[in-house]
C-alpha positions in Angstrom: 25.9 36.3 34.2 28.5 33.6 34.4 30.4 32.5 37.5 33.3 30.2 36.9 34.3 28.3 40.0 37.7 26.9 39.1 40.8 27.0 41.2 43.7 29.1 40.0 42.9 29.0 36.3 44.3 25.4 36.1 42.0 22.6 35.2 41.6 19.6 37.5 40.8 15.9 37.5 37.6 14.5 38.9 39.1 11.0 39.0 38.5 8.9 42.1 41.5 8.8 44.4 42.1 7.1 47.7 40.8 9.2 50.5 43.7 11.0 52.3 44.0 9.8 55.9 43.5 13.4 57.1 40.1 13.4 55.6 38.7 10.1 56.9 35.0 10.3 56.8 35.0 13.5 54.8 32.7 13.1 51.7 34.8 15.6 49.8 37.9 13.3 50.0 36.9 11.4 46.9 34.8 12.0 43.8 31.1 11.4 44.4 29.8 8.1 43.3 26.5 9.6 42.2 25.8 9.9 38.5 28.3 12.2 36.7 30.0 12.8 40.0 27.1 14.9 41.1 27.8 16.3 44.6 26.5 14.5 47.6 24.9 17.5 49.1 23.2 15.5 51.8 26.5 14.3 53.2 28.6 17.5 52.8 28.6 19.6 56.0 30.1 23.1 56.5 32.9 21.6 58.7 34.1 19.4 55.8 35.4 22.3 53.7 38.3 23.8 55.7 40.2 20.6 56.2 39.5 19.5 52.6 40.8 22.9 51.3 44.0 22.5 53.3 44.6 18.9 52.2 43.7 19.7 48.6 46.3 22.4 48.5 48.9 20.2 50.1 48.4 17.3 47.7 48.4 19.5 44.6 51.6 21.2 45.7 53.2 17.7 46.0 52.0 16.9 42.5 53.3 20.2 41.1 56.7 19.7 42.9 57.0 16.3 41.3 56.4 17.8 37.8 58.8 20.7 38.4 61.6 18.6 39.9 61.3 15.7 37.4 64.6 14.6 36.1 63.0 13.6 32.8 63.3 16.0 30.0 60.1 18.2 29.7 57.5 16.7 27.4 53.9 17.7 26.7 52.6 14.7 28.6 54.9 14.9 31.7 54.4 18.6 32.1 51.3 20.1 30.5 49.0 17.1 30.7 50.3 16.3 34.2 49.3 19.8 35.3 45.9 19.3 33.7 45.4 16.2 35.8 46.7 17.7 39.1 44.5 19.0 42.0 41.6 16.6 41.9 40.7 17.1 45.5 41.2 20.9 45.5 39.0 21.5 42.5 36.3 19.3 43.9 36.3 21.3 47.2 36.6 24.7 45.6 33.9 24.2 42.9 31.4 22.8 45.5 32.3 25.5 48.1 32.2 28.4 45.7 28.8 27.4 44.3 27.2 26.8 47.7 28.8 30.0 49.1 27.1 32.0 46.3 23.8 30.2 46.4 23.2 29.1 50.0 25.8 30.7 52.3 25.8 31.2 56.0 28.2 32.6 58.6 30.3 29.5 58.8 30.8 29.4 55.0 31.6 33.2 55.0 34.2 32.7 57.6 35.8 29.8 55.7 35.8 32.0 52.6 37.5 34.8 54.4 40.1 32.4 55.8 40.8 30.5 52.5 40.8 33.3 50.0 44.3 34.6 50.8 45.5 31.0 51.2 44.2 30.0 47.8 45.9 33.1 46.3 49.2 32.1 47.9 48.6 28.6 46.6 48.2 29.9 43.1 51.4 31.9 43.4 53.3 28.8 44.6 52.4 27.2 41.3 52.6 30.0 38.8 55.7 31.6 40.4 57.6 28.3 40.6 60.7 28.9 38.5 61.5 25.3 37.7 57.9 24.6 36.6 57.9 27.7 34.4 61.3 26.7 32.9 59.7 23.4 31.7 56.7 25.2 30.3 58.9 27.7 28.5 61.1 25.0 27.1 58.1 23.3 25.5 56.7 26.6 24.4 59.9 27.6 22.6 59.9 24.4 20.6 56.1 24.2 20.1 56.3 24.1 16.3 58.5 21.0 16.5 56.4 18.9 18.9 53.9 17.7 16.3 51.0 18.5 18.6 47.4 18.6 17.4 45.7 22.0 17.3 44.0 21.7 20.7 47.2 20.5 22.4 49.3 23.2 20.9 46.8 25.9 21.9 46.8 24.4 25.5 50.6 24.7 25.6 50.4 28.3 24.4 47.7 29.1 26.9 49.7 27.7 29.8 52.7 29.8 28.8 50.5 32.9 28.7 48.9 32.1 32.0 52.3 31.8 33.7 53.7 35.0 32.2 50.6 37.0 33.1 50.8 35.5 36.6 54.3 37.0 37.0 56.6 34.1 36.1 59.1 36.4 34.5 59.4 38.7 37.5 62.5 38.9 39.7 62.5 37.1 43.0 61.9 40.3 44.9 59.0 41.4 42.7 57.5 37.9 43.0 57.3 38.4 46.7 55.6 41.8 46.2 53.2 40.2 43.8 52.4 37.4 46.3 51.5 40.0 49.0 49.3 42.0 46.6 47.5 38.8 45.4 46.8 37.9 49.0 45.5 41.3 49.9 43.3 41.5 46.8 41.8 38.1 47.6 41.0 39.1 51.1 39.5 42.5 50.1 37.4 41.1 47.3 35.9 38.5 49.7 35.1 41.2 52.2 33.4 43.3 49.5 31.3 40.4 48.4 30.1 39.6 51.9 29.5 43.3 52.6 27.3 43.7 49.6 25.1 40.7 50.5 24.8 41.7 54.1 24.1 45.4 53.3 21.4 44.3 50.8 19.7 42.2 53.4 19.9 45.0 55.9 18.5 47.6 53.5 15.0 46.4 53.1 12.2 49.0 52.8 10.1 48.9 56.1 6.6 50.5 56.1 3.8 50.6 58.6 0.7 49.9 56.6 -0.6 48.0 53.6 -1.8 51.3 52.1 1.8 52.4 51.7 2.4 49.5 49.4 -0.6 50.3 47.2 -0.1 49.1 43.6 1.7 45.9 44.6 -0.3 42.7 44.3 -2.1 41.4 47.4 0.2 38.3 47.3 3.3 40.5 47.3 2.0 42.6 50.2 1.3 39.4 52.1 4.8 38.3 51.5 6.1 41.7 52.7 4.1 41.2 55.9 5.5 37.7 56.4 9.1 39.0 55.8 8.6 41.7 58.4 7.2 39.2 60.9 10.2 36.9 60.4 12.4 39.9 61.4 10.4 40.4 64.5 8.5 43.4 63.1 4.9 42.2 63.6 2.4 44.5 61.9 4.9 46.0 59.6 5.9 45.3 56.0 9.4 44.5 54.6 10.2 44.8 50.9 13.5 43.2 50.0 16.1 45.1 48.0 17.8 43.4 45.0 21.4 44.1 43.9 20.7 46.5 41.1 20.1 50.2 41.5 16.5 49.9 40.2 14.1 47.9 42.3 11.1 45.9 40.8 8.4 47.4 43.1 9.2 50.9 41.8 7.1 50.0 38.7 4.1 49.3 40.9 4.1 51.5 44.0 1.6 54.3 43.6 2.8 56.3 46.6 5.6 58.5 45.4 7.1 59.1 48.9 7.4 55.3 49.3 9.1 55.0 45.9 11.5 57.8 46.8 12.4 56.1 50.1 13.0 52.7 48.3 15.2 54.3 45.6 17.2 56.3 48.3 17.7 53.0 50.2 18.9 51.3 47.1 21.3 54.0 46.0 22.8 54.6 49.4 23.9 51.0 49.9 27.5 50.6 51.0 28.1 54.4 51.4 26.2 55.6 54.5 28.5 54.4 57.2 28.0 51.4 59.4 29.7 48.0 59.4 28.8 47.2 55.8 30.1 50.5 54.2 32.3 49.5 51.3 34.0 52.8 50.4 37.3 52.0 52.0 37.3 48.5 50.5 36.8 50.0 47.0 39.8 52.3 47.4 42.0 49.5 48.7 40.9 47.1 46.0 41.5 49.7 43.2 44.9 50.6 44.6 46.1 47.0 45.0 45.0 46.1 41.5 46.7 49.2 40.1 49.9 48.3 41.9 49.7 44.7 40.7 49.3 45.9 37.1 52.3 48.3 37.5 54.4 45.5 38.9 53.6 43.3 35.9 54.5 46.1 33.5 51.1 47.5 32.5 49.8 51.0 32.5 46.9 50.1 34.7 44.7 47.2 35.7 42.3 47.5 32.8 45.3 47.3 30.4 46.4 44.1 32.1 42.9 42.6 32.2 41.9 43.5 28.6 45.1 42.1 27.0 43.7 38.6 27.6 40.2 39.5 26.2 39.0 39.7 22.6 38.9 43.5 23.0 42.7 43.4 23.7 43.1 47.0 25.0 41.5 50.0 26.7 41.4 52.0 23.5 39.0 49.5 21.9 36.7 49.4 24.9 36.8 53.2 25.4 35.9 53.7 21.8 32.9 51.3 21.9 31.5 52.8 25.1 32.2 56.4 24.1 30.5 56.1 20.8 27.3 54.8 22.4 27.2 57.1 25.4 25.9 60.3 23.7 23.2 58.7 21.6 22.1 56.5 24.5 21.8 59.5 26.9 20.0 61.5 24.2 17.5 58.7 23.8 17.1 58.5 27.6 16.3 62.3 27.8 13.7 61.9 25.1 12.1 59.1 27.1 12.3 61.3 30.2 10.4 64.0 28.4 7.7 61.4 27.5 7.4 60.4 31.2 7.3 64.1 32.2 4.4 64.7 29.9 2.4 62.0 31.6 3.2 63.5 35.0 2.2 67.0 33.9 -1.0 65.7 32.3 -1.9 64.3 35.7 -0.9 67.6 37.4 1.8 65.8 39.3 3.7 69.0 40.0 7.1 67.4 40.2 10.1 66.6 37.9 10.6 62.9 37.0 13.5 61.4 38.9 15.0 57.9 39.3 12.3 56.7 41.6 9.6 57.6 39.1 11.1 56.0 36.0 9.8 52.5 36.1 6.3 53.6 37.3 5.7 56.1 34.6 7.5 54.0 32.0 4.7 51.4 32.5 2.1 54.2 31.9 3.8 55.4 28.7 4.1 51.8 27.6 0.4 51.3 28.3 -0.5 54.4 26.3 1.8 53.6 23.3 1.3 49.9 23.1 -1.8 49.5 25.2 -0.4 47.0 27.6 1.6 46.9 30.8 3.8 44.3 32.6 0.9 43.1 34.7 -1.0 41.9 31.6 2.0 39.7 30.7 2.7 38.0 34.1 -0.3 35.7 34.1 1.1 34.1 30.9 4.6 33.7 32.3 4.3 30.9 35.0 7.7 29.7 36.0 7.3 26.0 35.4 5.8 26.6 31.9 8.6 29.1 31.1 11.2 26.5 32.0 9.8 23.3 30.6 7.6 24.6 27.8 9.8 27.5 26.8 13.5 27.1 27.7 13.6 23.3 27.4 11.2 23.3 24.3 13.5 25.7 22.4 16.5 23.5 23.2 14.7 20.5 22.0 13.7 22.1 18.7 17.1 23.6 18.1 19.4 20.9 19.4 17.3 17.8 19.9 17.7 17.8 23.7 15.2 16.2 26.1 14.9 16.6 29.8 13.7 14.4 32.6 13.3 15.7 36.1 14.6 13.4 38.9 13.8 13.5 42.6 16.4 11.0 43.9 19.5 13.2 43.9 20.2 15.3 47.0 19.9 19.1 46.8 21.2 21.9 49.1 17.8 23.6 49.2 14.3 22.1 48.7 13.5 24.6 46.0 16.3 23.3 43.7 15.2 21.1 40.9 17.4 18.5 39.1 17.1 17.3 35.5 18.8 14.7 33.4 19.7 16.1 30.0 19.7 13.7 27.0 21.2 14.3 23.6 19.4 13.8 20.3 20.7 10.2 20.1 19.2 9.4 23.5 22.5 9.3 25.4 22.7 11.4 28.6 24.6 14.6 28.0 24.6 16.3 31.4 22.8 17.0 34.7 21.1 20.4 35.1 20.2 22.1 38.4 17.6 24.9 38.4 17.8 27.2 41.5 15.3 29.9 40.7 14.1 31.5 43.9 15.6 34.4 45.9 16.9 33.8 49.4 18.5 36.1 52.0 21.6 33.9 51.9 21.9 33.9 48.2 23.9 36.4 46.2 21.9 38.8 44.0 21.4 38.6 40.2 21.4 35.5 38.0 24.3 33.2 37.1 25.5 29.9 35.8 28.2 27.7 37.2 29.4 24.1 36.9 30.1 21.5 39.6 31.7 19.2 37.0 33.1 20.3 33.6 33.3 18.1 30.5 36.7 16.8 29.5 37.5 13.7 27.5 40.9 13.5 29.1 39.2 12.9 32.4 36.1 11.2 31.1 33.8 13.8 32.8 30.5 15.2 31.7 28.9 18.5 32.7 26.9 19.1 35.9 25.7 22.6 35.4 23.5 24.9 37.5 21.4 28.0 36.7 20.6 30.5 39.5 17.9 33.2 39.4 16.5 35.4 42.1 12.8 35.3 41.5 10.7 36.3 44.6 9.0 33.2 46.0 5.3 33.7 46.3 3.3 32.6 49.4 2.5 28.9 49.6 -0.2 27.9 47.1 0.3 31.0 44.8 1.8 30.6 41.3 5.2 32.0 40.5 4.5 34.6 37.8 7.5 36.1 36.0 8.1 39.5 34.6 9.2 39.7 31.0 12.8 40.5 32.1 12.8 37.4 34.3 11.7 35.3 31.4 14.6 36.7 29.3 17.0 36.0 32.1 15.8 32.4 32.3 16.6 31.9 28.6 19.9 33.9 29.0 21.3 31.7 31.8 20.3 28.6 30.0 22.4 29.8 27.1 25.4 29.6 29.5 24.3 26.2 30.5 24.2 25.0 26.9 27.7 26.3 26.4 28.8 24.1 29.3 26.7 21.0 28.4 27.7 21.0 24.7 31.4 21.2 25.5 33.3 18.6 23.5 37.0 19.1 24.3 39.8 17.0 25.5 41.4 19.3 28.1 39.5 20.7 31.1 41.3 24.0 30.7 39.2 24.6 27.6 35.9 23.2 28.8 32.6 24.9 28.0 32.7 28.5 29.2 36.4 28.8 29.7 36.6 31.5 27.1 37.4 35.2 27.3 35.1 37.2 29.5 33.9 39.4 26.7 33.0 36.4 24.7 31.3 34.2 27.3 28.2 36.3 27.4 27.7 36.0 23.7 26.1 32.5 23.5 23.9 33.2 26.4 22.6 36.5 24.9 21.9 34.6 21.6 19.7 32.2 23.5 17.5 35.1 24.6 16.1 35.4 21.1 14.0 32.3 21.6 12.0 33.8 24.4 9.8 35.7 21.9 10.2 33.4 18.9 6.6 32.9 17.9 6.7 29.1 18.0 8.4 29.0 21.4 6.3 31.7 23.0 3.1 30.1 21.8 4.2 26.9 23.6 4.9 28.4 27.0 3.0 31.7 27.3 -0.4 30.4 28.5 -2.6 31.8 31.2 -1.8 30.0 34.4 -5.5 29.7 35.3 -7.2 29.0 32.0 -4.4 27.6 29.8 -5.4 30.1 27.1 -2.5 31.2 24.9 -1.3 34.8 25.1 -3.5 36.8 22.7 -1.7 37.5 19.4 -2.4 41.2 19.8 -0.7 41.2 23.2 2.3 39.3 21.7 2.5 41.8 18.8 2.6 44.6 21.3 5.4 43.0 23.2 7.5 42.6 20.1 6.7 46.1 18.9 7.8 47.4 22.3 11.3 45.7 22.2 13.0 49.0 21.4 11.0 50.8 24.1 13.0 52.2 27.0 16.3 51.3 25.3 17.7 54.8 26.1 17.3 54.1 29.8 18.5 50.5 29.6 21.6 51.4 27.5 22.4 54.5 29.6 22.3 52.7 33.0 24.5 49.9 31.6 27.0 52.2 30.0 27.2 54.3 33.1 28.2 51.2 35.1 30.6 50.0 32.4 32.3 53.4 32.1 32.7 53.5 35.9 34.2 50.1 35.9 36.8 51.3 33.3 37.4 54.6 35.0 38.3 52.9 38.3 40.6 50.4 36.6 42.3 52.8 34.3 43.9 54.6 37.3 47.6 54.3 38.2 48.4 53.7 41.9 49.2 57.5 42.3 45.8 58.4 40.9 43.6 56.5 43.4 41.2 59.1 44.9 40.3 59.5 48.5 36.5 60.1 48.1 34.6 57.3 46.3 31.4 59.2 45.8 33.1 62.3 44.5 35.2 60.3 42.1 32.0 58.5 40.9 30.1 61.7 40.4 33.0 63.4 38.5 33.5 60.4 36.3 29.9 60.2 35.3 29.9 63.8 34.5 33.2 63.6 32.6 31.9 60.7 30.5 28.6 62.4 29.7 26.3 59.9 31.5 25.5 62.0 34.6 21.7 62.0 34.0 20.1 61.8 37.4 16.9 60.1 36.4 19.0 57.2 35.1 21.6 56.2 37.8 24.2 53.5 36.9 22.9 50.0 37.0 25.4 49.5 39.8 26.9 52.3 41.9 30.5 51.7 42.9 29.8 50.6 46.5 27.6 47.7 45.5 29.2 46.9 42.1 30.0 43.2 42.7 30.8 42.5 39.1 33.6 44.9 39.4 34.9 44.7 42.9 34.3 41.1 43.7 36.7 40.1 40.9 34.6 38.3 38.4 34.1 41.2 35.9 36.7 43.7 37.1 37.5 46.0 34.2 35.2 43.7 32.2 31.6 44.8 32.7 31.7 46.2 29.2 31.7 42.5 28.1 27.9 42.3 27.9 27.8 45.0 25.3 30.9 43.6 23.4 29.2 40.2 23.4 25.9 41.7 22.3 27.5 43.0 19.1 28.3 39.3 18.3 24.9 38.2 19.6 22.9 40.7 17.5 24.8 39.7 14.3 24.2 36.0 15.1 20.4 36.6 15.6 20.4 38.0 12.1 22.1 34.8 10.9 19.5 32.6 12.5 16.7 34.7 10.9 18.4 34.6 7.5 18.6 30.8 7.7 15.1 29.9 8.9 15.3 30.4 12.6 14.4 27.6 15.0 15.6 24.6 13.0 17.9 21.7 13.9 20.3 22.4 11.0 20.9 25.9 12.5 21.3 24.6 16.0 23.6 21.8 14.9 25.8 24.3 13.0 26.0 26.7 16.0 26.8 23.8 18.3 29.5 22.3 16.1 31.3 25.5 15.1 31.1 27.4 18.4 29.2 26.0 21.5 31.1 22.7 21.5 34.5 24.2 21.0 35.0 25.9 24.4 38.3 27.7 24.5 40.1 25.4 22.0 40.8 28.3 19.6 40.9 32.1 19.5 37.4 33.2 20.3 37.0 35.4 17.3 38.2 32.6 15.1 35.3 30.6 16.4 32.9 33.4 15.5 34.3 33.7 12.0 34.1 29.9 11.5 30.5 30.1 12.5 29.4 33.3 10.8 31.8 33.3 7.8 33.1 36.8 8.5 33.9 39.3 11.2 30.9 40.8 13.2 29.3 44.0 12.1 27.7 46.5 14.5 24.6 47.6 12.6 22.3 44.9 14.1 23.3 46.0 17.6 22.6 49.7 16.8 19.3 48.8 15.3 18.3 46.7 18.3 19.2 49.4 20.8 17.4 52.1 18.8 20.6 54.0 18.2 20.5 54.3 14.4 18.6 57.6 14.4 15.6 56.0 12.7 
């Protein structure tokens, strides 16, 4: 997952300016003097953010007013480039704040977020709905073919014009006021939803009374559950944390079915069982406000508005892709359920497989079919080895990168590790932060973001972070990963590479500033190296003995790659289809009952298979209702079509070789958003993508 922390869609300078008097002594007032403007986490305090936000917005509006009211005729430099350079303070504050609020939040930061979200929305409106500013942009846009701009500059001008139009620049004065009110409401509601989901997740832990109830989990994991309960004042009890997805990792291990059922029920009920963190009313208000915004801007629904700016372009294309895959995916899932039921029946279980049983019995079927289970893999997937001997090793072989850990830069949490990243020529390319462990004040899932983005106009280089949510073991115990966590580490580093390799002039196009349904593509490609024989042999070594993973175990892992794809595809499609269904409503169609609408939608779309619930139910679907992937959760599958085709290209051309990495970097990773995304793919691949590799990967070919 990618999180882009950039204010308002504009790009901003990181240049060092004189500290505003209002921010005397505030470390956010000027760019950090640490390498690559790396944030001075040791000096930044919670109380520094609010005044810096206010001053940052004030200064940028002065800069924007100067551009809009200039008596000089509009030029590319005095209008477009000037906007690119505006807002240095605001972007510094917002990127730092957004990253910390996601990775290391507290009540003070949450309060600031609630206060600033509507103000930032209003600030964006003050820029994009400024008629004089838009007149200058439109004047340049109308004569763009006569300005003799280079390709990147012309694309920047076109992009700004599109951004202004989509933000409502062509609306009447009265409609602009309506839009401002909607934007403010949406910002406030999304912030409340985000905070609710995290608080509800923390409040939804499974609490049990005895070690015996957690049979199947490792002794270390049970000890950690005891420590977690004690920290909550529940001495003698055991607390198992819940993650943000519907499925929960312990479900694969817990032998007590009643405990599994309780954990699954807790997970699925989040945000919908009353109490202060119930999200149902927020969902309805967000869906209605977004639908009203889309209607005001002239679109049939919010999905139509959102998709117009993606590579998919319209709802018909997305509905077609998801609809074509739904039936074969559910059919595969039902076949897999029958296999699980056979194991239950053979053991005289006397029950029908449901969602709480899936992971547990999937491991049993996997063990029967491939003679291994996840617990056999974990001793070979120690975190540091995965990162340094796996993720970094692949980047070295493919792109010539090298990494050096440094301990002298400040971090916001002791678990965060910092690395200098050097290019093949020995010059430093970026700084990379690895924040791998779960915390109660950290949002769920895994994501990448940037503190500083590369842009030659500003002379900046990438400071990029990866965040995972791996359970931290007790002191002295190794951190052993699941296979999925290994893939996630490679995935998120694919996003990091996209940011670090950026080689653009304008910050608006830096790194991952590409359409949402394209941004997951490079990261998904990077997953292929997790099981590439040379890479895996380098990192998959037993944490105690150093012995390599036995070839026969590796062969079984590779042979099992299509295993359980019916489940994985169905849970993803169910969430993607829900996301579309909510956002393809008109204001008049917004329902009154969230759960009833969800159930009816899943049934109508043919994915209402109870043993496989959506990966995210509506009430904890942060991708959709926190704003980042609203009407865009399909993007992972859309990107996977490009990814699967690209993996075939790597295989056809010899795999893990510098020439292949250099080509992918030059034609795609380094280009950011400087061209139409699909043009970048065609320039790399030599043709349009085909879907057959995706169908083969997902086991949907009928073979």
